[in-house]
N, C-alpha and C positions, 0 to 999 in steps of 0.2 A: 489875147492875140497881140495887143500892143506890147506887152512885156516880152513875149516871145521874139517879136521883131527887134526890140531894143537889145536883147541878149545876143541874138544872131548878128546884129550889126557890130557889136563890140568884138565878137570873135572874128568876124570877117576883116575888120580893121587890123586886128592883131596879126592875122595871116598875111594880109597885104604888106604890112610893114616888115614882117619877118622875111617875106619873099624878096622884098627890095634890098634886104641886107644879108641875103643867104650866104652861108659860109662855103668856102671851097677847100678848106683844110682844117685839121684839128686845132692848130694854133689860134685861128680866128674863132672857131667854134667854142673852145675852152675859155677864151678871153685873152687877148694879146697883152703882154706886159707893157706897162708905161704908155697906155693908149687912151685912158678914160679921163675926161676933164672934170673939173670941180663940180659943175652943176649936174652933169650926167650921174656922177657918183652920189651926190646928195639925193637926187630924184630916186635912184634905185634903192638907196638905203632907207629912205622914208617910206617908199611904197611897200617894201618887204617887211619893215619893222611894224608898220600899222597892221598889215594883214597876217602877221605871225601868231594870231590868237588874241592879241591885246585889244583889238578893236571891239571884241565882244567881252573879253575879260574885264576891261576897265569900265565898260558900261555896267557890268554886273557889280563891280566894286562900287560904282557910283550909286547903285541901288541899295547896297548893303551898308557901306561904311565909307564916308567921304574922306576922313583923315587917313585911313589905311590905303585907300586908292591913291591918294596924293603921294603918300610915302613910297608906294610901289612905283609910281610914275617917276619919281625923283631917282630912286635906285636904278631903274632901267636906263634913264637918260644919262646918269653919271657913269654907268657901265659903258655906254657908247663913247663918252668922252675919254674914259680910261683906255678903251680900245684904240681910239685915235692917237693917244699918246704912245701906245705900244707899236703902232703901225710902222714907224721908221725902223724899229729894231727887227721886226719880222721881214721887212723888205731888204734890209741890209744882209741878213742871214742868207736869204735866197740869192741875192745878186752876187754875194761873195762866192757862193758855190759855183756860179757860172764863170766868174772871174778866175777862180782856181781850177777851172776846167774839169770839175767833178761831174758836170753835165755838159752835153755837147753844145756847140755854138748855135745849132739850129733847134735845140730843144727849147720848149716854152718854159719860162721861169714860173715856177709854182711851188707853193709850200708842200703840196702833196708829193711832187716829184723829188723835192729836196729831202723829205723824211724817208721816202721809199728807197732812195739811194743810200741813205745812212743805215737803215735797218735791213736785216735779212728778210727773205720772203715770208718765213713763218711769222716773225714778229709783226711786220707791217701788214701781212695778210690777216692776222687775227684782229688788228685794229680796224682794217678796212672792212672786214666782215661785220664788225660791230656797227660801224657807220652805215653800211648798206642796209642792215635790218632796221635801224632807227629811222633812216631816211625814207625807206619804203613805208614804214608806219606813219611817219609824218605826212607823206603824200596822201595816204589813205584818209587821214583826218581832214586834210584840206578838201579832198574830193567829196567827202560826206558833207562838209560845211557848205561847199558850193551847191550841192544838190538841195540842201535845206533852204538856202537863200532863194534859189530859183523856184522851189515849191512855194516859198513864202510870197512870191510874186504872182501866185495863182496859175503858174504854168502846169497844166494837167498832163504830165508825162510821168510814167512809172519811176519811182525813186531810183531803182537800180540802173535803169536806162539813162537817167540823168548823170549818174556817176560815170558810166561808160562813155557817154558823149562828151562830158566836160573833160575827163582825163584824156580822151583821144584827141580833142582839139588842142589841148595844151601840148601834148606830145607832138602834134603836127607842126606847130610853129617853132617849138624848141628844136625839132629835127631839122628844120629849114635853116635856122641861123644861130642856134645856141645862145651864147652870152649876148650877142648883138640883139637877138630877139628879146631877151630879158630887158636890155637897156631901152629898146624901142617901145616895148609894151609898158614898161614901168612909168614912162612919162605920161602916157594916157591914163594909166591906172592911178597915178598920183593926183592928176588934175581932177579926175572923177571922184576920188576919195575926198579931196579937199572941198569939193562941192557939197558933199553931205555934211561936212563939219561946219561950213559957213551957213548952210541952211539950218543945221541943227542949232547953232548958237542963236540964230534969228528966231527959230520956233520956240526955244526955251523961254524967251521973254516976250513972245508974240502976243499972248492974250492976257498978260499981266498976272497969271495965276502962280507963276514961279516966285518963290521967296525963300531965302535960307531960313527964315523964322518958322516956316511950316515944317521943317525937318525936325524930327524928335531929338532930344538931347543926346540920346544914345548913339545917334548918327555920327556925332563928333567925338565920341569916347573911343579911343583906340583899343580899350580893353573890354568893350561891351560884349563882344562875341569871341570866346576863346578859339573857336574854330577858324574865324577870319584871321585872328592874330597868328595862329599856327600856320595857316596858308601863306600869309605874308612873310613870316620868318623863313619858311622853306624856299619860297620864290626868291626872296632877297639874297639868300645864300647861293643859289645855283644860277641866277641870271647871268652874272658876269662870266663865270667859268664856261657856261653853255655858249655864250656869245664868242668867247675866245676859241672855242672848239668847233665853231660852225664853219663848214667847208666853204659856204658862200661868202663868208667874211674874209677867209683866206684869199679867195678868188678876187674879191673887190680890192683888197689892200694891194695886191700885186699888180692889178691892171690899172691902178691910179697912175697918172702921168709922172708923179714924183712923190717924194716923201712929204713935202709940204701939202700937196693936194690931198693925199690920203689922210693926214692928220686933220687938216682944216675941214674936210668933208664930214668926218666922223664927229668932230666936236660941234660943228654947225648943226648936223642932224640931231645930235643929242639935245641941244638947246631948243630947236624947233619942236622936237617930239614932246618936250615938257608942256608946251602950249596945246598941242594936239591932244595929248592925254588928258589935260584939264578939261578940254571940250567934251571928251568922251565921258568923263566923270559927271559933268553938268547934264548931259543927256540922260545918264542913269539916275541922277538926282531928281530930274523932272518926272521920270517914271515912278520913283519912290513916292513923291508927293501925290501923284495921281493914283497910286496903288496898282500900277500895271508893270509886270515884270518883262514884257516883250522889249527887245532891243530896238524894235521898229516902232515903238509906241508913238513917239512924236510925229513921225512921218505919216502914220495911219490917221492920227487924230486931226492934224492940221492940213494935210494934203489930200489923202485918199478919201476920207470921210466927208470932205466938202463937196465932192462930186465935180463933174466937168471933165472934158477931154484933156485940156491942158494940165489939169491937176493930176490926172492919171499918168500922163507923161512925166510930170515932175516926180511923182512917187516912184515910177519905174527908174528914173535916173538916180534917185536917192538910193534905192536898193541896189542899183548897179554899182554904186560907189562901194557898198559893202562887198558885193560880188568881186569887183576888180581888186579890192584889197587882198582878198583871200587868194585869188588867181595869181597875183603878184608874188605871194609867198610860195605857191605851188610851183610855178615855172622856174623860180630861182633855185629851189631845192632840187628839182629834177635835173637842171643843167649842172649845178655844182656837184651833185652826187655822181652823175654819169661821167663828168669830166675827171673827177678824182679817181674813179676806178680805172679809166683809160690811162691816166698818167701813171698809175701804179703799174699797170701791165707794160707800159712803155719802159719804165725804170727797170723792170725785170727782164726786158728783152723779148717779151712775148708778142709785142706789136711794134713793128718798125715803119709801117706805112703812115703817111700823113693824110690819108683819106678820112673823110668824116663818117664813113659807113660803120666802123667799129663803135664809135660813140653813139651813133643813132641806134645801133642794135642794143647797146646797154641801156639807153633811154627807154627803148621799147620793152625790154625785160622788166625794168623797174616799174614801168607803167602797168604792165600786165599783173605783176605781183601786187601792186598797190590797189588796183581795181578789185582783184580777188579778195584782198583783206578788207577793203571798204564794204564789200557786199556781205561777206560772212560775219564781220564784226563791226557793224555801223557805230557802236558806242566805243570808238577807238580813242577818243580824246584823252581819257585818264591814262591809257597805256602810253600815249605819246608823251604826256607830261612826265611819266615815270622814265620813259626812254631818254629824254633829255637830261634828267637827273643822273641816270646811270652813266651818261656820256662823260661826266666829270671824272669817272674812274680812269679814263684814258689820259687825263690831263698830265699826270707826272711823266708818262712816257713821251708825250708830245713835247713838253717843256724841256725834257732831257735832250731830245734830238735838236732842239733849237739852240740850246746853251753849249753843248759839247760838240767838238768837231767829229769825234767818233764815239757816240754813245754805245753803251754795252747792250748787246742784244739779249743776253741772258737776264739781266736785271730788268729790262723793259718788259720782256715776256712774262717774267715772274710777277712783276708789278700788276700787269693787266689781269692775268689769271687769278692772282690772289685777291685782287679787288672785286672781280666779278663773282668768284666763289663765295667770298664773305657776304656780298650783297644777297646772293641767292639763299644762303643759309639763314640770314636774318629774316628774309621775306617768308621762308618756309617754316622755320622753327619759332619765330616770334612775329607772327602776322599782325598782331595788335600793335606792335611797335615798328611796323614796316617802314614808316617814314624815316627811321634812322638808318635804313639799309644803305642808301647811297653815301651818307655821311661816313658810316663805318667802313664801307667799301673804299671810299676815297682815302680815308686815313690809313687803312691797311695798304693800299696801293703805294702811298708815299713812303711808308715805313719799310716796305719790302724793297722798293727801288733803292733807297738809301742804304739799307742793310746789305743787300746783295752786291751793290757797287763797292761798298767798303770791304766786304769779304774778298771779292775778286781783285781789287786793288792790292789788298794785303798779300794774296797768293802770288800775284805778279811781282810784287816788291821782294818777296822771299826768294822767288826764282832768280831774280836779277842779282841779289846779294850772294846767293850760293854760287853763282857762276863767277 
């Protein structure tokens, strides 16, 4: 009962804060350009990054291999720093498009709108469809994770009903205020998440049983487990491209007050994440010493198992930190995904109104599909990991749109289709080597883009010289 009350209180607070910041038009709902200050941006970046799967993934690495976990944390955080360094380039490309009047004076500045205006409907529609499928899957994984955490708190509600309730509540406060709801809730989610880290560090050394000497030598050997090494290599390769392709990062970069704010927020977040991820590794290492694989091991042993009303509340708050981290990732993805779809429809002239109802409708459709997928396929996490790898196949077409004033639709479409087809063929024909699918798909995507571009340029050159 205590844990149910704690969970309900968090969601009520999210709804109240969203209601106080409710949006009146799509510009505010999607995230207004040049409006978010440094600390707001840092808070939303940290909250979402922690909840994007790494809160459990790094604890798991802390249980299996300390050195690999540390290397993964470093790769992830350096990727954030690299994205911060690229932020001014992305902002400049979008702002120049408005300066050159390629988008209207009242249109919201966004990378989605920017690329949708550059490509034809089929090309960008194909890319948007890929994003939509991946993001619905990602939402499904988050809702399954939320349901598992709530059940871990002893709340006796059917699993599928928990998925429906949590997804519905997230939809409700996103429908109210969109990006502002994300910013408002992320501050609470970050504070709650930091609470579990501070408590976790204290508990690691609380009873004096933790010592690095108690960990086996293989724990520090990066090559002790070929499977862990393989997982690290694949993650290290696709982390930065997947961050670069994330719609929510496009949204944050554009909504930052200026170039300096965008760069500084990402670089600062990358540095802070290093220390947060080391804390997660320590929590996992403590479980390794105790021989317990549960990510909640420390909190159960030192808080819940000690008994007492206050300790039960403390345990509830600790697990609420895990819950808030995952919710932060889910609400960000829902808002970014629905905003991107609406911006594409606006670019194509299908939507001209500034009313928030179309974006609310898209959010509802995404929520319904993600609930359905979460219920019929609760083991969705491996599919989502694969989905974000596949997303790298879209990278050449995206980069081409940012670099060139008028990218070629044929080469972009050919690039995406060739990459996706190559990926599917590898997965079907060589399933035992399936991990190479997205690498080969990405390589084919790049080669096709360059080749088709070269052929088309040559044809155009020949036509000009003949005239």
